[in-house]
C-alpha positions in Angstrom: 207.5 134.2 117.9 209.2 132.9 114.8 211.3 135.1 112.5 211.6 133.9 108.9 214.7 134.8 107.0 214.1 135.2 103.3 217.7 135.8 102.3 220.4 133.2 102.5 223.7 133.8 104.3 225.5 133.8 101.0 223.3 136.7 99.8 223.5 138.7 103.0 227.3 138.4 103.2 227.9 138.7 99.5 230.2 135.6 99.4 229.9 135.1 95.7 231.3 138.6 95.0 233.8 138.3 97.8 235.4 135.2 96.2 235.6 136.9 92.8 237.2 139.9 94.5 239.7 137.7 96.3 240.6 135.9 93.0 241.1 139.3 91.3 243.2 140.5 94.2 245.5 137.5 94.0 245.9 137.9 90.3 246.6 141.6 90.6 249.2 140.9 93.4 251.0 138.4 91.1 251.0 140.9 88.3 252.3 143.8 90.4 254.8 141.7 92.3 256.4 140.0 89.3 256.1 143.1 87.1 258.0 145.1 89.7 260.7 142.3 90.0 261.1 142.3 86.2 261.3 146.1 86.1 263.9 146.3 88.9 266.0 143.6 87.2 266.0 145.5 83.9 267.1 148.6 85.8 270.0 146.5 87.3 268.7 146.6 90.9 268.8 143.5 93.1 267.3 143.0 96.6 269.8 143.5 99.4 271.2 140.2 100.6 269.8 138.3 97.6 271.9 135.4 96.4 271.8 133.6 93.0 270.8 134.8 89.6 267.4 136.4 88.7 265.1 133.8 87.2 263.4 135.7 84.4 261.5 132.7 83.0 259.9 132.1 86.4 259.0 135.8 86.9 257.4 136.0 83.4 255.6 132.7 83.9 254.1 133.9 87.2 253.2 137.2 85.6 251.3 135.4 82.9 249.5 133.2 85.5 248.6 136.4 87.4 247.1 137.8 84.2 245.0 134.7 83.7 243.8 134.7 87.4 243.0 138.4 87.2 240.9 137.8 84.0 239.1 135.0 85.8 238.3 137.4 88.7 237.1 140.1 86.3 234.9 137.7 84.4 233.5 136.3 87.6 232.6 139.8 88.8 231.0 140.7 85.4 228.7 137.7 85.4 
């Protein structure tokens, strides 16, 4: 007896949506993490045991990259 599968594995597992969701999650994590670091720095708080100055340019750059990645994830989910 032969069973024919009409749906592909990609459709069954929803891999297209999963990749878009993972891209959105990475972007959101970058936004939240760097946004929190910038916020804590503006309040004057530093992590315990941290050495060296706060690199604001790097934090803002990664925040912006996170925004672009999140937009990419949202656009992928919308299409």
